[in-house]
mmCIF file of the N, C-alpha and C atoms, coordinates in Angstrom:
data_MODEL
# 
_entry.id   MODEL 
# 
loop_
_atom_site.group_PDB 
_atom_site.id 
_atom_site.type_symbol 
_atom_site.label_atom_id 
_atom_site.label_alt_id 
_atom_site.label_comp_id 
_atom_site.label_asym_id 
_atom_site.label_entity_id 
_atom_site.label_seq_id 
_atom_site.pdbx_PDB_ins_code 
_atom_site.Cartn_x 
_atom_site.Cartn_y 
_atom_site.Cartn_z 
_atom_site.occupancy 
_atom_site.B_iso_or_equiv 
_atom_site.pdbx_formal_charge 
_atom_site.auth_seq_id 
_atom_site.auth_comp_id 
_atom_site.auth_asym_id 
_atom_site.auth_atom_id 
_atom_site.pdbx_PDB_model_num 
ATOM 1   N N  . MET A 1 1  ? 3.248   -14.772 25.929 1.00 0.00 ? 1  MET A N  1 
ATOM 2   C CA . MET A 1 1  ? 2.419   -14.470 24.949 1.00 0.00 ? 1  MET A CA 1 
ATOM 3   C C  . MET A 1 1  ? 1.580   -12.641 24.762 1.00 0.00 ? 1  MET A C  1 
ATOM 4   N N  . ALA A 1 2  ? 1.658   -12.458 23.467 1.00 0.00 ? 2  ALA A N  1 
ATOM 5   C CA . ALA A 1 2  ? 1.649   -10.506 23.756 1.00 0.00 ? 2  ALA A CA 1 
ATOM 6   C C  . ALA A 1 2  ? -0.115  -10.646 23.819 1.00 0.00 ? 2  ALA A C  1 
ATOM 7   N N  . ARG A 1 3  ? -0.335  -9.410  24.314 1.00 0.00 ? 3  ARG A N  1 
ATOM 8   C CA . ARG A 1 3  ? -1.742  -9.091  24.208 1.00 0.00 ? 3  ARG A CA 1 
ATOM 9   C C  . ARG A 1 3  ? -2.106  -8.646  23.140 1.00 0.00 ? 3  ARG A C  1 
ATOM 10  N N  . THR A 1 4  ? -3.823  -8.808  22.965 1.00 0.00 ? 4  THR A N  1 
ATOM 11  C CA . THR A 1 4  ? -3.787  -8.393  21.356 1.00 0.00 ? 4  THR A CA 1 
ATOM 12  C C  . THR A 1 4  ? -4.672  -6.582  21.545 1.00 0.00 ? 4  THR A C  1 
ATOM 13  N N  . ALA A 1 5  ? -3.967  -6.102  20.636 1.00 0.00 ? 5  ALA A N  1 
ATOM 14  C CA . ALA A 1 5  ? -4.118  -5.120  20.216 1.00 0.00 ? 5  ALA A CA 1 
ATOM 15  C C  . ALA A 1 5  ? -5.980  -4.565  20.342 1.00 0.00 ? 5  ALA A C  1 
ATOM 16  N N  . TYR A 1 6  ? -7.014  -3.832  20.894 1.00 0.00 ? 6  TYR A N  1 
ATOM 17  C CA . TYR A 1 6  ? -7.971  -3.669  20.292 1.00 0.00 ? 6  TYR A CA 1 
ATOM 18  C C  . TYR A 1 6  ? -8.000  -1.957  19.897 1.00 0.00 ? 6  TYR A C  1 
ATOM 19  N N  . PHE A 1 7  ? -8.346  -0.945  18.679 1.00 0.00 ? 7  PHE A N  1 
ATOM 20  C CA . PHE A 1 7  ? -8.711  -0.112  18.561 1.00 0.00 ? 7  PHE A CA 1 
ATOM 21  C C  . PHE A 1 7  ? -10.040 0.307   18.183 1.00 0.00 ? 7  PHE A C  1 
ATOM 22  N N  . LYS A 1 8  ? -10.551 1.791   18.734 1.00 0.00 ? 8  LYS A N  1 
ATOM 23  C CA . LYS A 1 8  ? -11.678 2.052   18.991 1.00 0.00 ? 8  LYS A CA 1 
ATOM 24  C C  . LYS A 1 8  ? -12.084 2.434   16.960 1.00 0.00 ? 8  LYS A C  1 
ATOM 25  N N  . ASP A 1 9  ? -13.060 2.317   16.760 1.00 0.00 ? 9  ASP A N  1 
ATOM 26  C CA . ASP A 1 9  ? -12.981 2.817   15.471 1.00 0.00 ? 9  ASP A CA 1 
ATOM 27  C C  . ASP A 1 9  ? -13.030 4.287   15.093 1.00 0.00 ? 9  ASP A C  1 
ATOM 28  N N  . GLU A 1 10 ? -12.629 4.804   15.816 1.00 0.00 ? 10 GLU A N  1 
ATOM 29  C CA . GLU A 1 10 ? -12.658 6.694   15.793 1.00 0.00 ? 10 GLU A CA 1 
ATOM 30  C C  . GLU A 1 10 ? -11.084 6.153   15.894 1.00 0.00 ? 10 GLU A C  1 
ATOM 31  N N  . GLU A 1 11 ? -10.092 5.686   16.390 1.00 0.00 ? 11 GLU A N  1 
ATOM 32  C CA . GLU A 1 11 ? -9.039  5.792   16.222 1.00 0.00 ? 11 GLU A CA 1 
ATOM 33  C C  . GLU A 1 11 ? -8.154  5.254   14.739 1.00 0.00 ? 11 GLU A C  1 
ATOM 34  N N  . ILE A 1 12 ? -8.729  4.065   14.260 1.00 0.00 ? 12 ILE A N  1 
ATOM 35  C CA . ILE A 1 12 ? -8.171  3.915   12.760 1.00 0.00 ? 12 ILE A CA 1 
ATOM 36  C C  . ILE A 1 12 ? -9.110  4.957   11.923 1.00 0.00 ? 12 ILE A C  1 
ATOM 37  N N  . ALA A 1 13 ? -10.424 5.403   12.630 1.00 0.00 ? 13 ALA A N  1 
ATOM 38  C CA . ALA A 1 13 ? -10.765 6.695   11.030 1.00 0.00 ? 13 ALA A CA 1 
ATOM 39  C C  . ALA A 1 13 ? -9.866  7.749   11.144 1.00 0.00 ? 13 ALA A C  1 
ATOM 40  N N  . ARG A 1 14 ? -9.332  7.933   12.885 1.00 0.00 ? 14 ARG A N  1 
ATOM 41  C CA . ARG A 1 14 ? -7.794  9.462   12.866 1.00 0.00 ? 14 ARG A CA 1 
ATOM 42  C C  . ARG A 1 14 ? -6.931  8.604   12.135 1.00 0.00 ? 14 ARG A C  1 
ATOM 43  N N  . ALA A 1 15 ? -6.231  7.550   12.233 1.00 0.00 ? 15 ALA A N  1 
ATOM 44  C CA . ALA A 1 15 ? -4.827  7.258   11.126 1.00 0.00 ? 15 ALA A CA 1 
ATOM 45  C C  . ALA A 1 15 ? -5.512  7.164   9.934  1.00 0.00 ? 15 ALA A C  1 
ATOM 46  N N  . HIS A 1 16 ? -6.437  6.655   9.197  1.00 0.00 ? 16 HIS A N  1 
ATOM 47  C CA . HIS A 1 16 ? -6.470  6.429   8.169  1.00 0.00 ? 16 HIS A CA 1 
ATOM 48  C C  . HIS A 1 16 ? -6.365  8.614   7.607  1.00 0.00 ? 16 HIS A C  1 
ATOM 49  N N  . GLN A 1 17 ? -7.295  9.113   8.468  1.00 0.00 ? 17 GLN A N  1 
ATOM 50  C CA . GLN A 1 17 ? -7.317  10.679  7.852  1.00 0.00 ? 17 GLN A CA 1 
ATOM 51  C C  . GLN A 1 17 ? -5.908  11.405  7.793  1.00 0.00 ? 17 GLN A C  1 
ATOM 52  N N  . ILE A 1 18 ? -5.129  10.945  8.901  1.00 0.00 ? 18 ILE A N  1 
ATOM 53  C CA . ILE A 1 18 ? -3.639  11.122  8.871  1.00 0.00 ? 18 ILE A CA 1 
ATOM 54  C C  . ILE A 1 18 ? -2.977  10.098  8.003  1.00 0.00 ? 18 ILE A C  1 
ATOM 55  N N  . ARG A 1 19 ? -3.534  9.734   7.403  1.00 0.00 ? 19 ARG A N  1 
ATOM 56  C CA . ARG A 1 19 ? -2.109  8.793   6.341  1.00 0.00 ? 19 ARG A CA 1 
ATOM 57  C C  . ARG A 1 19 ? -2.511  9.896   4.979  1.00 0.00 ? 19 ARG A C  1 
ATOM 58  N N  . GLU A 1 20 ? -3.972  10.042  5.315  1.00 0.00 ? 20 GLU A N  1 
ATOM 59  C CA . GLU A 1 20 ? -4.312  10.526  3.550  1.00 0.00 ? 20 GLU A CA 1 
ATOM 60  C C  . GLU A 1 20 ? -3.563  12.071  3.659  1.00 0.00 ? 20 GLU A C  1 
ATOM 61  N N  . ARG A 1 21 ? -3.291  12.696  4.886  1.00 0.00 ? 21 ARG A N  1 
ATOM 62  C CA . ARG A 1 21 ? -2.784  13.836  4.806  1.00 0.00 ? 21 ARG A CA 1 
ATOM 63  C C  . ARG A 1 21 ? -1.743  14.562  5.283  1.00 0.00 ? 21 ARG A C  1 
ATOM 64  N N  . ALA A 1 22 ? -1.271  12.960  5.364  1.00 0.00 ? 22 ALA A N  1 
ATOM 65  C CA . ALA A 1 22 ? 0.628   13.023  5.683  1.00 0.00 ? 22 ALA A CA 1 
ATOM 66  C C  . ALA A 1 22 ? 1.062   13.803  4.488  1.00 0.00 ? 22 ALA A C  1 
ATOM 67  N N  . THR A 1 23 ? 2.389   15.126  5.310  1.00 0.00 ? 23 THR A N  1 
ATOM 68  C CA . THR A 1 23 ? 3.195   15.725  4.292  1.00 0.00 ? 23 THR A CA 1 
ATOM 69  C C  . THR A 1 23 ? 4.228   15.210  4.970  1.00 0.00 ? 23 THR A C  1 
ATOM 70  N N  . THR A 1 24 ? 4.709   14.101  5.811  1.00 0.00 ? 24 THR A N  1 
ATOM 71  C CA . THR A 1 24 ? 6.302   14.082  6.220  1.00 0.00 ? 24 THR A CA 1 
ATOM 72  C C  . THR A 1 24 ? 6.070   12.214  6.111  1.00 0.00 ? 24 THR A C  1 
ATOM 73  N N  . ALA A 1 25 ? 7.467   11.926  6.650  1.00 0.00 ? 25 ALA A N  1 
ATOM 74  C CA . ALA A 1 25 ? 7.661   10.569  6.417  1.00 0.00 ? 25 ALA A CA 1 
ATOM 75  C C  . ALA A 1 25 ? 6.952   10.250  7.933  1.00 0.00 ? 25 ALA A C  1 
ATOM 76  N N  . MET A 1 26 ? 7.362   10.883  8.550  1.00 0.00 ? 26 MET A N  1 
ATOM 77  C CA . MET A 1 26 ? 7.036   10.788  10.357 1.00 0.00 ? 26 MET A CA 1 
ATOM 78  C C  . MET A 1 26 ? 4.887   10.807  10.649 1.00 0.00 ? 26 MET A C  1 
ATOM 79  N N  . GLU A 1 27 ? 4.697   11.459  9.986  1.00 0.00 ? 27 GLU A N  1 
ATOM 80  C CA . GLU A 1 27 ? 2.924   11.301  10.080 1.00 0.00 ? 27 GLU A CA 1 
ATOM 81  C C  . GLU A 1 27 ? 2.836   10.069  9.419  1.00 0.00 ? 27 GLU A C  1 
ATOM 82  N N  . LEU A 1 28 ? 3.406   9.756   8.276  1.00 0.00 ? 28 LEU A N  1 
ATOM 83  C CA . LEU A 1 28 ? 2.756   8.680   7.262  1.00 0.00 ? 28 LEU A CA 1 
ATOM 84  C C  . LEU A 1 28 ? 3.137   7.296   8.259  1.00 0.00 ? 28 LEU A C  1 
ATOM 85  N N  . ARG A 1 29 ? 4.545   7.327   9.311  1.00 0.00 ? 29 ARG A N  1 
ATOM 86  C CA . ARG A 1 29 ? 4.720   5.832   10.210 1.00 0.00 ? 29 ARG A CA 1 
ATOM 87  C C  . ARG A 1 29 ? 4.160   6.128   10.978 1.00 0.00 ? 29 ARG A C  1 
ATOM 88  N N  . LYS A 1 30 ? 3.441   6.861   12.031 1.00 0.00 ? 30 LYS A N  1 
ATOM 89  C CA . LYS A 1 30 ? 3.008   7.461   12.617 1.00 0.00 ? 30 LYS A CA 1 
ATOM 90  C C  . LYS A 1 30 ? 1.407   6.727   12.506 1.00 0.00 ? 30 LYS A C  1 
ATOM 91  N N  . ALA A 1 31 ? 0.662   7.075   11.588 1.00 0.00 ? 31 ALA A N  1 
ATOM 92  C CA . ALA A 1 31 ? -0.313  6.679   11.378 1.00 0.00 ? 31 ALA A CA 1 
ATOM 93  C C  . ALA A 1 31 ? -0.299  5.104   11.148 1.00 0.00 ? 31 ALA A C  1 
ATOM 94  N N  . LEU A 1 32 ? 0.652   4.512   10.086 1.00 0.00 ? 32 LEU A N  1 
ATOM 95  C CA . LEU A 1 32 ? 0.987   3.207   9.365  1.00 0.00 ? 32 LEU A CA 1 
ATOM 96  C C  . LEU A 1 32 ? 1.060   1.936   11.258 1.00 0.00 ? 32 LEU A C  1 
ATOM 97  N N  . SER A 1 33 ? 1.694   2.910   12.228 1.00 0.00 ? 33 SER A N  1 
ATOM 98  C CA . SER A 1 33 ? 1.824   2.358   13.155 1.00 0.00 ? 33 SER A CA 1 
ATOM 99  C C  . SER A 1 33 ? 0.778   1.712   13.617 1.00 0.00 ? 33 SER A C  1 
ATOM 100 N N  . ILE A 1 34 ? -1.137  2.740   13.262 1.00 0.00 ? 34 ILE A N  1 
ATOM 101 C CA . ILE A 1 34 ? -1.922  1.807   14.146 1.00 0.00 ? 34 ILE A CA 1 
ATOM 102 C C  . ILE A 1 34 ? -2.624  1.024   12.980 1.00 0.00 ? 34 ILE A C  1 
ATOM 103 N N  . LEU A 1 35 ? -2.577  1.576   11.967 1.00 0.00 ? 35 LEU A N  1 
ATOM 104 C CA . LEU A 1 35 ? -3.155  0.298   10.907 1.00 0.00 ? 35 LEU A CA 1 
ATOM 105 C C  . LEU A 1 35 ? -2.558  -0.732  10.701 1.00 0.00 ? 35 LEU A C  1 
ATOM 106 N N  . LEU A 1 36 ? -1.263  -1.531  10.838 1.00 0.00 ? 36 LEU A N  1 
ATOM 107 C CA . LEU A 1 36 ? -0.567  -2.208  10.973 1.00 0.00 ? 36 LEU A CA 1 
ATOM 108 C C  . LEU A 1 36 ? -1.128  -3.480  11.577 1.00 0.00 ? 36 LEU A C  1 
ATOM 109 N N  . ILE A 1 37 ? -1.221  -2.448  12.388 1.00 0.00 ? 37 ILE A N  1 
ATOM 110 C CA . ILE A 1 37 ? -1.485  -3.206  14.015 1.00 0.00 ? 37 ILE A CA 1 
ATOM 111 C C  . ILE A 1 37 ? -2.857  -3.997  13.906 1.00 0.00 ? 37 ILE A C  1 
ATOM 112 N N  . ALA A 1 38 ? -3.509  -2.974  13.261 1.00 0.00 ? 38 ALA A N  1 
ATOM 113 C CA . ALA A 1 38 ? -5.463  -2.758  13.888 1.00 0.00 ? 38 ALA A CA 1 
ATOM 114 C C  . ALA A 1 38 ? -6.492  -3.207  12.179 1.00 0.00 ? 38 ALA A C  1 
ATOM 115 N N  . GLU A 1 39 ? -5.036  -2.371  10.856 1.00 0.00 ? 39 GLU A N  1 
ATOM 116 C CA . GLU A 1 39 ? -6.513  -3.823  10.084 1.00 0.00 ? 39 GLU A CA 1 
ATOM 117 C C  . GLU A 1 39 ? -5.547  -5.324  9.295  1.00 0.00 ? 39 GLU A C  1 
ATOM 118 N N  . ALA A 1 40 ? -3.879  -5.199  9.676  1.00 0.00 ? 40 ALA A N  1 
ATOM 119 C CA . ALA A 1 40 ? -3.110  -6.350  8.718  1.00 0.00 ? 40 ALA A CA 1 
ATOM 120 C C  . ALA A 1 40 ? -3.210  -7.568  9.402  1.00 0.00 ? 40 ALA A C  1 
ATOM 121 N N  . GLY A 1 41 ? -3.518  -7.071  11.392 1.00 0.00 ? 41 GLY A N  1 
ATOM 122 C CA . GLY A 1 41 ? -3.172  -7.910  12.062 1.00 0.00 ? 41 GLY A CA 1 
ATOM 123 C C  . GLY A 1 41 ? -1.767  -8.089  12.659 1.00 0.00 ? 41 GLY A C  1 
ATOM 124 N N  . LEU A 1 42 ? -1.241  -7.415  12.612 1.00 0.00 ? 42 LEU A N  1 
ATOM 125 C CA . LEU A 1 42 ? 0.715   -7.632  12.561 1.00 0.00 ? 42 LEU A CA 1 
ATOM 126 C C  . LEU A 1 42 ? 0.804   -7.076  14.004 1.00 0.00 ? 42 LEU A C  1 
ATOM 127 N N  . ASP A 1 43 ? 1.576   -7.400  14.583 1.00 0.00 ? 43 ASP A N  1 
ATOM 128 C CA . ASP A 1 43 ? 2.188   -7.153  16.057 1.00 0.00 ? 43 ASP A CA 1 
ATOM 129 C C  . ASP A 1 43 ? 3.109   -6.685  16.154 1.00 0.00 ? 43 ASP A C  1 
ATOM 130 N N  . ALA A 1 44 ? 3.157   -5.841  17.359 1.00 0.00 ? 44 ALA A N  1 
ATOM 131 C CA . ALA A 1 44 ? 4.438   -4.430  17.760 1.00 0.00 ? 44 ALA A CA 1 
ATOM 132 C C  . ALA A 1 44 ? 5.645   -4.460  17.053 1.00 0.00 ? 44 ALA A C  1 
ATOM 133 N N  . GLY A 1 45 ? 6.395   -5.446  17.267 1.00 0.00 ? 45 GLY A N  1 
ATOM 134 C CA . GLY A 1 45 ? 7.175   -5.973  16.844 1.00 0.00 ? 45 GLY A CA 1 
ATOM 135 C C  . GLY A 1 45 ? 7.914   -6.099  15.301 1.00 0.00 ? 45 GLY A C  1 
ATOM 136 N N  . LYS A 1 46 ? 6.962   -6.719  14.733 1.00 0.00 ? 46 LYS A N  1 
ATOM 137 C CA . LYS A 1 46 ? 6.570   -7.052  13.045 1.00 0.00 ? 46 LYS A CA 1 
ATOM 138 C C  . LYS A 1 46 ? 6.628   -5.568  12.471 1.00 0.00 ? 46 LYS A C  1 
ATOM 139 N N  . THR A 1 47 ? 5.188   -4.933  13.392 1.00 0.00 ? 47 THR A N  1 
ATOM 140 C CA . THR A 1 47 ? 5.025   -3.231  12.780 1.00 0.00 ? 47 THR A CA 1 
ATOM 141 C C  . THR A 1 47 ? 6.731   -2.451  12.491 1.00 0.00 ? 47 THR A C  1 
ATOM 142 N N  . SER A 1 48 ? 7.389   -2.734  13.837 1.00 0.00 ? 48 SER A N  1 
ATOM 143 C CA . SER A 1 48 ? 8.397   -1.563  14.249 1.00 0.00 ? 48 SER A CA 1 
ATOM 144 C C  . SER A 1 48 ? 9.526   -1.727  13.546 1.00 0.00 ? 48 SER A C  1 
ATOM 145 N N  . ASP A 1 49 ? 9.742   -3.469  12.733 1.00 0.00 ? 49 ASP A N  1 
ATOM 146 C CA . ASP A 1 49 ? 10.330  -3.823  11.685 1.00 0.00 ? 49 ASP A CA 1 
ATOM 147 C C  . ASP A 1 49 ? 10.273  -3.435  10.617 1.00 0.00 ? 49 ASP A C  1 
ATOM 148 N N  . ILE A 1 50 ? 8.916   -3.371  10.407 1.00 0.00 ? 50 ILE A N  1 
ATOM 149 C CA . ILE A 1 50 ? 8.623   -3.244  8.893  1.00 0.00 ? 50 ILE A CA 1 
ATOM 150 C C  . ILE A 1 50 ? 8.636   -1.626  8.278  1.00 0.00 ? 50 ILE A C  1 
ATOM 151 N N  . LEU A 1 51 ? 8.853   -0.699  9.853  1.00 0.00 ? 51 LEU A N  1 
ATOM 152 C CA . LEU A 1 51 ? 8.750   0.771   9.414  1.00 0.00 ? 51 LEU A CA 1 
ATOM 153 C C  . LEU A 1 51 ? 9.869   0.939   10.271 1.00 0.00 ? 51 LEU A C  1 
ATOM 154 N N  . GLY A 1 52 ? 10.914  0.446   10.850 1.00 0.00 ? 52 GLY A N  1 
ATOM 155 C CA . GLY A 1 52 ? 12.454  0.884   10.767 1.00 0.00 ? 52 GLY A CA 1 
ATOM 156 C C  . GLY A 1 52 ? 12.179  1.845   12.572 1.00 0.00 ? 52 GLY A C  1 
ATOM 157 N N  . ILE A 1 53 ? 11.142  1.755   13.337 1.00 0.00 ? 53 ILE A N  1 
ATOM 158 C CA . ILE A 1 53 ? 11.157  2.176   14.576 1.00 0.00 ? 53 ILE A CA 1 
ATOM 159 C C  . ILE A 1 53 ? 11.607  0.749   15.824 1.00 0.00 ? 53 ILE A C  1 
ATOM 160 N N  . SER A 1 54 ? 11.377  1.638   16.983 1.00 0.00 ? 54 SER A N  1 
ATOM 161 C CA . SER A 1 54 ? 11.423  1.079   17.563 1.00 0.00 ? 54 SER A CA 1 
ATOM 162 C C  . SER A 1 54 ? 9.317   0.570   18.348 1.00 0.00 ? 54 SER A C  1 
ATOM 163 N N  . GLU A 1 55 ? 9.845   -1.144  19.423 1.00 0.00 ? 55 GLU A N  1 
ATOM 164 C CA . GLU A 1 55 ? 8.408   -1.454  19.389 1.00 0.00 ? 55 GLU A CA 1 
ATOM 165 C C  . GLU A 1 55 ? 7.834   0.185   20.503 1.00 0.00 ? 55 GLU A C  1 
ATOM 166 N N  . ARG A 1 56 ? 9.258   0.477   21.040 1.00 0.00 ? 56 ARG A N  1 
ATOM 167 C CA . ARG A 1 56 ? 8.126   1.850   22.048 1.00 0.00 ? 56 ARG A CA 1 
ATOM 168 C C  . ARG A 1 56 ? 7.421   2.443   21.226 1.00 0.00 ? 56 ARG A C  1 
ATOM 169 N N  . THR A 1 57 ? 8.353   3.536   20.072 1.00 0.00 ? 57 THR A N  1 
ATOM 170 C CA . THR A 1 57 ? 8.127   3.904   19.265 1.00 0.00 ? 57 THR A CA 1 
ATOM 171 C C  . THR A 1 57 ? 6.622   4.088   18.790 1.00 0.00 ? 57 THR A C  1 
ATOM 172 N N  . VAL A 1 58 ? 6.520   2.698   18.534 1.00 0.00 ? 58 VAL A N  1 
ATOM 173 C CA . VAL A 1 58 ? 5.116   1.968   17.953 1.00 0.00 ? 58 VAL A CA 1 
ATOM 174 C C  . VAL A 1 58 ? 3.805   2.037   18.728 1.00 0.00 ? 58 VAL A C  1 
ATOM 175 N N  . PHE A 1 59 ? 4.065   2.029   20.142 1.00 0.00 ? 59 PHE A N  1 
ATOM 176 C CA . PHE A 1 59 ? 3.200   2.750   21.400 1.00 0.00 ? 59 PHE A CA 1 
ATOM 177 C C  . PHE A 1 59 ? 3.062   3.982   21.613 1.00 0.00 ? 59 PHE A C  1 
ATOM 178 N N  . ARG A 1 60 ? 3.920   4.754   21.472 1.00 0.00 ? 60 ARG A N  1 
ATOM 179 C CA . ARG A 1 60 ? 3.997   6.193   21.427 1.00 0.00 ? 60 ARG A CA 1 
ATOM 180 C C  . ARG A 1 60 ? 2.992   6.563   20.352 1.00 0.00 ? 60 ARG A C  1 
ATOM 181 N N  . ASN A 1 61 ? 3.330   6.532   19.030 1.00 0.00 ? 61 ASN A N  1 
ATOM 182 C CA . ASN A 1 61 ? 2.728   6.786   18.494 1.00 0.00 ? 61 ASN A CA 1 
ATOM 183 C C  . ASN A 1 61 ? 1.182   6.563   18.152 1.00 0.00 ? 61 ASN A C  1 
ATOM 184 N N  . ARG A 1 62 ? 0.673   5.582   19.287 1.00 0.00 ? 62 ARG A N  1 
ATOM 185 C CA . ARG A 1 62 ? -0.723  5.761   18.898 1.00 0.00 ? 62 ARG A CA 1 
ATOM 186 C C  . ARG A 1 62 ? -1.387  6.345   19.768 1.00 0.00 ? 62 ARG A C  1 
ATOM 187 N N  . GLY A 1 63 ? -0.567  6.821   20.784 1.00 0.00 ? 63 GLY A N  1 
ATOM 188 C CA . GLY A 1 63 ? -0.950  8.203   22.035 1.00 0.00 ? 63 GLY A CA 1 
ATOM 189 C C  . GLY A 1 63 ? -1.003  9.220   21.773 1.00 0.00 ? 63 GLY A C  1 
ATOM 190 N N  . ASP A 1 64 ? 0.341   9.283   19.994 1.00 0.00 ? 64 ASP A N  1 
ATOM 191 C CA . ASP A 1 64 ? -0.048  11.119  19.707 1.00 0.00 ? 64 ASP A CA 1 
ATOM 192 C C  . ASP A 1 64 ? -1.128  10.620  18.904 1.00 0.00 ? 64 ASP A C  1 
ATOM 193 N N  . ILE A 1 65 ? -2.046  9.664   18.503 1.00 0.00 ? 65 ILE A N  1 
ATOM 194 C CA . ILE A 1 65 ? -3.068  9.714   17.281 1.00 0.00 ? 65 ILE A CA 1 
ATOM 195 C C  . ILE A 1 65 ? -3.976  9.782   17.920 1.00 0.00 ? 65 ILE A C  1 
ATOM 196 N N  . CYS A 1 66 ? -4.154  8.876   18.969 1.00 0.00 ? 66 CYS A N  1 
ATOM 197 C CA . CYS A 1 66 ? -5.493  8.433   19.730 1.00 0.00 ? 66 CYS A CA 1 
ATOM 198 C C  . CYS A 1 66 ? -5.783  9.476   20.974 1.00 0.00 ? 66 CYS A C  1 
ATOM 199 N N  . ASN A 1 67 ? -4.801  10.140  21.176 1.00 0.00 ? 67 ASN A N  1 
ATOM 200 C CA . ASN A 1 67 ? -4.906  11.486  22.228 1.00 0.00 ? 67 ASN A CA 1 
ATOM 201 C C  . ASN A 1 67 ? -5.316  13.061  21.787 1.00 0.00 ? 67 ASN A C  1 
# 
């Protein structure tokens, strides 16, 4: 069973900012990697399927946004 991901409010707010200001598909995917998990309640596998990226990239995107 997978662990539940927890996000700080600041991480979610940052993802919203990136989504709103995205000028490339990569920026949009990075933001959605966070928002689909945090707000839609999807797991990393379903998120990766929707975005067409690997699960590893989903986790890497969190690091890019949250650091």
